[in-house]
N, C-alpha and C positions, 0 to 999 in steps of 0.2 A: 523138147524145147531147146533151142540153141540160143545161148546168150552171145551177143557180139560185144567184143571189147574194142574200144576205139582209142588209139593213141593220138590224142590231140595236144597241141601245145597250148599252154595257158596264155590267154589273152590279157589277163589282168593279174596283178599281184595284191594279195591281201596283207595289209599291215597289222592285222589284229594280233597275230602271234608275236611279231616284233615289238609291238606296243606292250604286250604282256611281259615280255622278257625285260624290257627297259624299266618298266614299273617295278618288277621284282628286284632288279639290281638297285634301283633308287631306294626301295624300302630296306634292302640289306645294308646299304651304306648309311642310311639314316639311323638304323638301329645300332650298328656298330660304333657310330660316332658318339652315341650317347654314353658309351662305356668309358670314354675318356673323362676322367674326373679332374675338374679344375675348380679352384676355389672361387666362389662368387663374391667374395669380399674384396673391395677395391683397396689394394695395398700396393704402394710403389716400393718395390724391393730395392735394397742396396745393390750396387754393381760388383761383380767379381769376374776375374778373367777365366777361371776354370770352375768346374762343378759338375757333379753327376747326381741324378735323382736316385733315391733309395730303391733298391730292388725288392726289399722285404715288404710284405703286405701288411705287417702288423705295425701300422703307423697311425698316429693321431696328429692332427694339424691344429695348431693354435695360431690364430691370426690376431695381430694388434694393429689397429688403424691409427692414422695420424692424430686422431682426437681421443686416443687411449681407450677405445672400445675393444673388448676382447671377445673373440669368437672361437669356440671349440667345435671343429668340424662343421662349419657354416651355421652354428647356432650361437647367438649372442649369450654370453654368460657374464654376470657381474663378478668382479674380482673376489668378493667375499665367498662365493659359492664355487669358485673355479676348482678348488681342491676336490670337492665331492664330485663334481662333473668329470674331472679327469679320472678319478677312482672308478667311477661307473663306466667310463669308456674303455678302460684297460683291463677290466675284470677278467676277460677271456684271453688276454694276451700273455705270453710268457715273458718276453723281453721287448716291449714296444719301443719304437723310435718316436720321439717327440719332434715334430717339424715346426719350427717357430717362423711364421711369416710376419715379420715385424716391418712396418713402414720405415723407410729410411730416416724419417724425422722423429721416430719414437726415441725417447730417452733410453739410454742403455740401462739405467737403473730399473726401469719398468720391465725390460726383457729379463734381467737377472732375477727380479721378483717372481716372474712367471716360471722361470726355470727352477727356482727354489721351491715353489709350490709343487711342481711336478716331481722334484726329488723327494719331498716328504711322502708322496704316494708310492714311491718305489721305482720311478723311471730313472734309468741310468744312461740312456743313449739319446743324444740331442743332435739336431741338424738345424742350422740357420739357413733359411731359404734366401737365395740371391738371384738376381737377374744377370744374364750374360752381358758382359761389357764389350762394346764394339770398339775396335781400334780405328782411329782416324789419323792418317799420315804417320803411322808408327808410334803415336803417342796414346797413352791411356787416359 
């Protein structure tokens, strides 16, 4: 029995494999985009001309909104139980960084109170989150 092979040109193109590849790339980007962590609390940060985000992964974020609501890592916490909540958050960290996202309209005294509470638990490193300031006509 002799099989014959024919070398014919393809008359049509199948988009099925191309569609599968595009779908996999789309899923890849959707999954990797979810790893970017941004705070869901609406806080209008004060402006600064320079700044770099922390590279250390042992951070906790405390956000204070314009109406003095306090959030610890996206969970609302009353000021009375903030000390216990911070203590619970940093129990596995050696030297955590406390990032304070305070709205620009928050009283400085409130921010100092929160830093003092974090100090009583043993936190010694702090960052104040700021937004980048854009220059207009050379003026800040």
